[in-house]
N, C-alpha and C positions, 0 to 999 in steps of 0.2 A: 323498640318501636320509636318512631320519630314523629315530630310534628308535621303537619301538612297544611298548605294554604287552601282557601276556599275559592280561589280564582286562578286562572292561568298566569304563570310568571310573566308573560309578555305584557300583561296589563300593568304590572308593577314596574316594568322597565320603561314605560312610556315617557315619563319626564320626572325622574326621581326627586330632584329638589322641590319643584313646584307641587308634585304629588304629595310628598311628605308634609309640606306646609299646609296643603289642603286638609290632609288627614288630621294633623295636629290642631288646626283651626276648628274643625268640626268637633273634635273631642273637647276643646276649650268651651265651645258653644254648649255642648251637652252639660258640662259642669256648671256653667253659668245659668243656663235656662231652668235648672232645677229649682230656682228660687221663686219662679212665677207659677203658682199652682192654684190661684183662686179663680181661674177661668178654665173651662173645659171645651175642647182639648187644650192642654197647656202647651206653651212653647217647647217644653221638654219633650213632649211626644213627637213634635215636628223635628226637633234636633236629633232625637234618637233614630228616627226613620232615615233621615238624611245620612247620618254617620254610619249606620249599619249598612245602608245601601252602597255608599261610596266605598267603604272599607272592604265589603264583601266583593264588589266588582273589581277593585284594584288589587286584590290579594293581600289586603291589610289585616285579615283575620286568620288566626291559626287555631287548630285543634291539637290538644296534647292528650296522651293516654290517660293521665290522671283526671282529666275533666269528666271521665265516665262516671265518677263518683257524684259530683254535684248535679250533673245533668240527669243521671238516673234518679237521684233523690227528688229533684224538682219535678220531674215527670210523674213520679209516684205520688207526690203530694197533690199535684193538680188533678191527677186521675181520681184520687180519693175525694177531693172537693167536687169533681164532676159527678161521681157516683152518688154522693150525698145530696146532690141537687137534681137528680133525675126527675123526681116528681114535682119539681118546682120551676122548671125551665119556662113555663108559660108566663111567669112573672118577669117583666123586663128588668126589674131591679136586680133580681137574682141572676138572670142571664148576664147582665152587665158586670156583676160581682165576679162571676166565673171567668168571663173574658178578661177582666182586669187582672185576675190572679194569673192566668196563663201569660198575659202580657208582661207582668212583673217577672215571671220565670224566664221569659225570653230575654229581657233586659239583663238579668243576672248572668245568663250564659254569654251574652254579648260582652259584658265587662270582664268575664272570666277569660275570654279569648283575646281581648284587645291589647293587653300588655305582654303578650308572649313574644312580641318583637318590638324593637325600639322601646324597650320597657321603661327606661327612665324618662325619656322625652314624652311618651304618651301619658304616663302616670302624672307627671308634673303638669302637663297641659290640662288634664281633667281637674287636678287640684287647684291650679291657678284660676281656672274658670269657676270652680266651686267657691273659691275665696271671694271672687268678685260678686258672684250671686249671693253669697252670705252677707256681704257688705250692703248690697242693695236691699235684701230682706230686713237686715238689722236696722238700717237707716229708715226704712219705711215704718218699721215698728216704733222707733224712737220719735219720728215726726208725728205719727198718729197719737202716741201716748201723751206728748206734750202739746198736742193740738197746734202744731206749727204750720199746718196747711188747712185752709178753709174746707170743711167737710171731711177732712182726712181722718178725724177721730172715729166717725161712724164706720168708715171703710177699713181702717187699719188697726182698730182695737176691738176687743170683745169683752163686755162686762168689766171695763176698767183695766184690761190686760192687753199688752201689745201683741198683735198677731201679724203685723206687717203684710206681706204678700201671701199669707197663708190663711186658710179658713179657720184654723184652730191655734191658739197660743201655745198649746202643748207641742204641736208639730213644728211650729216655728222654733221653739227652744231646742227640740231634738235635732232639727236640720242644721242649726248653727254650731253644733258641737264640733264637727269636722273642721270647718274654717277657723274656729276659735283655737283649737290645738295646733292646727297647721300654722297659723300666724304666730302663735306662742313659740313653736319650735323654731321658726325662721328668725324670730326676734332674738332668741337665745343664742343661736348658732351663727347668725349672719354678721356682716360688717356693721359699722356704726349706723350708716344710713338705712341699711336693711333692717337693723334693729329698731330704728325710730319708726319707719313706715309700718312695719308689722306690729310694733308695740301699740301704735295708734289703732290699727285694725283690730287687734285683740281687745283693746279697750272698748271700741264701738260695739263689737259683737257681744262681749261680755255684758255690757250695759243692756243690750236688747234681750239677752237671755234673762237677766234679772227682772226686766220690766214685763216679760211674759208671765212672770209669777207662776211658773210651773215648778213644783217641787221636784219632779223627776228630772227636769232639765238642769236645775241647780245641782242636784246630786251627780248627774252625768258630767257636767262641766268640771266640778271638783274632782270627781274620780278620774275622768279622762286626762285632765291636766296633770294630776299626780302620777298616773301610770305613764304618760308620755315622758315626763321629766325623769322618772325612774328608769325607763328603758333607754333614754338618751344618756343618762349617767352610766348605766351598766355597759352600754355599747361604745362609750367614748374611747377613742384610741389612746389618749394621754391623760395624765393627772391634771395638767394645766386646763384641758378642755373640761374635765369634771369640775374643777374649781369654778370655772366660768359659768357652767350650768347651774351650780348651787347658788352662786351669788346673784345671777340674773333672775333665777326662778324666785328667790327670796324677795328680790326687789319688786318683781311683778306681783307677788302676793301682798306685799305691803301697800303698793299703789291701789290694788284692787280692793283691799280692806278699807283703805281711806276713802275711796270713791263710794263704797256702799254706806259707810258711816255718814257721808255728806248727804246721800240720797235719803237716808232714813231720818234726816233732820226735817224733811217735809212731811207734814202730818198725814196727807193722803197716801203717800207711799208707805209710810210707817204703819198705818192702820191695815192696809192691804197685805203688807209683808207679814205682820203678826198673824193675820187671819190665815194666809196661805202656808206659813211656816209651821203651823200647828200640826202635830202628828195625828191628831184626832179630828177628822173631818166627818160631817154627817153622812156623806155618801160612802164612806169607807167602813163604818161600823154597823152593827146590827145583823140580824139573820140574812137579810137580803142586801146588805151593803157589799162593797167591792169584794172584800175578802170572804164574806159569808157566801157570796155567789160562787166564788172560786171553789170552795169546799163542796157546796151542793152540786155544782156543775161537774166536778170530778167524779162524784158518786154516780151522777146521771150518765156520764160517758160510758160507764161499764155496761149499761143496759142497751146501748145503741151502737152496734158494731159498724154500721155505715153512717153514723152521725144523725143529727136531726136536720141537717142542711144549713147552708149559709144564711146568716141574718135571722135565724129562727130562735136563737137563744132569748131574744127580747120578748118572745111570745110566752115564755115560761117565767121570766124574771123581769124586774122593773127596768133593767138596763142591759147593755151588751156585756160581753165577758170581761173586757178590759184585761185580757190576758191572752197573748197570742198562742201560747201552748195549749190552753184550754180551748180556745177557738178552733184550733186545728182538729181537736177531737170532736167538737160539736159540729163543725162544718163538714169535715171529711172522714169522720169515724176513726176507727183504729188504724187505718192505713195512713192517713195524713197525720193523725195524732202521734204516731210512732216515728214517722219519717221526718216531720218538721224539726223536732228537737235534735234528731240525728244530724240533719243538715247543718243547723246553726252551731252546734257544739263541735262537730268535726271540723267545720270551717274555722272556728275560733282556735281550736287546738293546732290545726295545720298552720294557721297564720302566726300564732305565737311561737311555734317551733322555729319558724323561718325569719322572725325579726332579728335573730342573733347572727344570721349569715351576713358577713361583711360584703355588701354589694354596692354598686354605684347608686342604687335606689333604696338603700336601707332606711334612710330618713323618712321617705314617703311611706315605706312599708310600715314603719312604727305608727305613723298617724292613722293610716287606713285600718290597721288591725285594732288599734286602741279604740277608734270610733266605732268599729264593728262590735267589739266586745261590750262596750257600755250600752249600745243600742240593744244588743241581745239581752242584757240584764233588764233593761227597761221593758222588754217584751213580757215580763212577768206581771206588770201592773198596767199595761196599756196595749191596745191593739195596733201592732206595727205591720200587719199583714200586707198592706198596700202602700207602705211608705216607699216612694221612689228611691230616696237616698239610701235606705237600708239595703235594698237589693243591689244598688250600685256598690256598696261597701262589701257585701257578700261576694259578688263577682270579682271585684278588684282584689280581695284577699286571696282568692284562689289564683288569680292571674299572677300576682306578685310572688306568691309562695312557690308556685311552679317555676317561675323564672329564676327565683333564688335557689331552688333545688338544683336546677340545671347549671346555674353559675357555679355553685359549690362543687358539683361533680366535674365540671370542666376544669376547675383549678387543680383537682386531684388527678384527673385523667385528661390530658390535652386532646385525646381523640374524641372526646365528647364536646359537641358544639354548644356554646353558651347562648346562641340565638341572637 
């Protein structure tokens, strides 16, 4: 079976150079606009609709047989959510939650299709835009935290933590992981000036992650940086490149540690850091704490085959699930509860398998898959169900992995098109 476009080939032949530039520009805009989400509808929604419409009409989207797996799983998950909400649809908040879930699934499919042609250019366009968006969000958080803009502290921080252009410091921190490791990778592997530019970008984004005071984001940044560097080292083509990776990664670690040490010399930052860095938080412990709710909710899930419905967990417990896997069971019953982990773990496995394929887009594949994996792990302690960038990463993982599989086959069998 082969891929096929969603629009007549004639549309794609209208003006190839300008058409390609338009497509790449819209994908860059999608990546960048993901940083502005404290208003609804956000610029990201507008950018997605524009990009999806233009690429669909101009033949810029393709389907591949392998996409039946994520599409089928996403549809099954959303059907489970819809079934669980049947008796609750008269509540506009529940209806909005269901519609948002379906919308997130659509965006994941869009990203899964978008890099099946012009793979490297499109993936880099999205990543470049995401990096710019990450810098905007990071700078907004830093400006707000240090009160560098009149009135900015109230808008750009939350209870003494940087949130930038997001509603929640935790989501800001999670959003910044991709641009952080993308800039780190480019700094390590680029020329001198590329290293300097991206080193500064990595420093700015890392500072914003630190000032968000999100324990999960700190762990994600550390884990993602380590995994990215490890994959870069393993896939490096020469010993000289491996030595460069080790030296520059060590240098980045030293500079980052020194910066944190300087920041902790400020009493306000040091006090909040000690409070947030503690492994024992009041809302984590106890029978109805975060992890206590996880255990009680897991037992409860066995008694509700169709779930209790979206946003209903808080009716039984003091807070929400703060666990996307548990939330899938609670909101969509056994259908969503089974299919959701299947989707994310199959996606991670497929992506990790293909990061080792030597393709022109291998570097960006490493960053996408790494960011997707650490976000998956964060889903055990926070609700990531409606995170726009997470569904982007899930879709891109499939798109790049499928393109890499086709590339590998084309090298072993010239009769197979690499697309």
